[in-house]
C-alpha positions as CSV (number, residue, x, y, z in Angstrom):
1,M,-0.9,31.6,-1.5
2,K,2.6,30.1,-1.9
3,K,2.6,28.6,1.6
4,Y,-0.9,27.2,1.0
5,M,0.3,25.5,-2.3
6,I,3.4,24.1,-0.6
7,F,1.3,22.7,2.3
8,I,-1.1,21.0,-0.3
9,L,1.8,19.5,-2.2
10,M,3.3,18.2,1.1
11,L,0.0,16.6,2.0
12,L,-0.3,15.1,-1.5
13,A,3.1,13.6,-1.3
14,L,2.3,12.2,2.2
15,S,-0.9,10.7,1.0
16,I,0.8,9.1,-2.0
17,N,3.7,7.8,0.0
18,A,2.0,7.0,3.3
19,D,1.5,3.4,2.4
20,R,5.1,3.0,1.4
21,M,6.3,4.5,4.7
22,F,6.4,1.2,6.6
23,K,9.2,-1.1,7.4
24,A,9.2,-4.8,7.1
25,D,9.8,-5.0,10.8
26,D,6.7,-3.1,11.5
27,L,4.6,-5.5,9.4
28,K,6.3,-8.5,11.1
29,K,5.2,-7.1,14.5
30,L,1.7,-7.1,13.1
31,G,2.0,-10.8,12.4
32,L,2.7,-10.8,8.7
33,T,5.0,-13.4,7.1
34,E,8.0,-12.6,5.0
35,D,6.1,-13.8,1.9
36,E,3.1,-11.6,2.8
37,I,5.4,-8.6,3.3
38,A,7.1,-9.1,0.0
39,K,3.7,-9.4,-1.8
40,I,2.4,-6.2,-0.1
41,E,5.5,-4.3,-1.2
42,E,4.9,-5.5,-4.7
43,I,1.2,-4.5,-4.6
44,N,2.1,-1.1,-3.2
45,S,4.7,-0.5,-5.8
46,R,2.4,-1.5,-8.7
47,Y,-0.6,0.5,-7.6
48,N,1.4,3.6,-6.4
49,K,3.0,3.9,-9.9
50,E,-0.5,3.9,-11.3
51,K,-1.6,6.5,-8.8
52,L,1.4,8.8,-9.6
53,L,0.4,8.9,-13.2
54,I,-3.2,9.7,-12.3
55,Y,-2.1,12.5,-10.0
56,A,0.1,13.9,-12.7
57,E,-3.0,14.1,-14.9
58,L,-5.0,15.7,-12.1
59,N,-2.3,18.3,-11.7
60,L,-2.6,19.2,-15.4
61,Y,-6.3,19.8,-14.9
62,K,-5.6,22.0,-11.9
63,A,-3.1,24.0,-13.9
64,K,-5.7,24.4,-16.7
65,V,-8.2,25.8,-14.2
66,E,-5.6,28.2,-12.7
67,K,-4.8,29.4,-16.2
68,E,-8.5,30.0,-16.9
69,L,-8.8,31.9,-13.6
70,L,-5.9,34.2,-14.6
71,A,-7.7,35.4,-17.7
72,A,-9.1,38.9,-17.8
73,E,-12.6,37.5,-18.3
74,V,-13.0,34.1,-16.8
75,N,-15.0,31.6,-18.9
76,L,-16.9,29.7,-16.2
77,N,-18.3,27.2,-18.8
78,E,-14.7,26.3,-19.7
79,V,-13.7,26.0,-16.0
80,E,-16.7,23.7,-15.4
81,K,-15.8,21.6,-18.4
82,I,-12.2,21.2,-17.2
83,L,-13.4,20.3,-13.7
84,K,-15.9,17.7,-15.0
85,E,-13.0,16.1,-17.1
86,S,-10.9,16.0,-13.9
87,L,-13.6,14.1,-12.1
88,E,-12.9,11.1,-14.2
89,W,-9.3,11.1,-13.0
90,K,-10.4,11.5,-9.4
91,L,-12.6,8.4,-9.8
92,K,-9.7,6.5,-11.3
93,A,-7.5,7.4,-8.3
94,E,-10.1,6.2,-5.8
95,M,-10.6,3.0,-7.7
96,V,-6.9,2.3,-7.8
97,E,-6.8,2.8,-4.0
98,I,-9.8,0.5,-3.5
99,K,-8.4,-2.2,-5.7
100,K,-5.0,-2.1,-3.9
101,R,-6.7,-2.4,-0.5
102,L,-8.9,-5.3,-1.6
103,E,-5.9,-7.1,-3.1
104,M,-4.0,-6.7,0.2
105,K,-6.9,-7.7,2.3
106,K,-7.4,-10.9,0.2
107,L,-3.7,-11.6,0.6
108,V,-3.5,-11.4,4.4
109,G,-7.1,-12.1,5.6
110,D,-9.5,-10.1,7.7
111,E,-7.7,-10.4,11.1
112,K,-4.3,-9.2,9.9
113,W,-6.0,-6.6,7.6
114,Q,-7.7,-5.0,10.6
115,K,-4.3,-4.8,12.4
116,I,-2.7,-3.2,9.3
117,T,-5.4,-0.7,8.8
118,A,-5.4,0.4,12.4
119,W,-1.6,0.7,12.3
120,F,-1.7,2.8,9.0
121,K,-4.4,5.1,10.5
122,E,-2.3,5.7,13.6
123,R,0.8,6.3,11.4
124,R,-1.0,8.8,9.2
125,E,-2.3,10.7,12.2
126,K,1.2,11.0,13.6
127,I,2.5,12.3,10.2
128,K,-0.4,14.8,9.9
129,D,0.3,16.1,13.5
130,R,4.0,16.6,12.6
131,V,3.1,18.5,9.4
132,R,0.6,20.7,11.4
133,N,3.2,21.5,14.1
134,K,5.9,22.7,11.7
């Protein structure tokens, strides 16, 4: 169980930080200007702060569920209530990510955006492979 939780926390950290794991040089190679790179870094920073707060809330809900599951008699109605409340935070996390992507896409245009998303996808796969192979 402990190894499973550590693995989940690692994946969560990777997913939160994956978009910040680029270097300006990499974005330059994709054809972005210095100004675009600076604005992308600002967008990332702003939205990632918001996502961290949301994930902190989600972790609180996860802890509440775990606490309920440790009880001698589990109250499934309470577990369901907690899970339903947490769905609102999951929705907020998804919306933050969508807004961030749309803002970046608007900034750089469709052609550069396709290059960036392909690069990020390749980068994430490499990270996931490294995590799996450890």
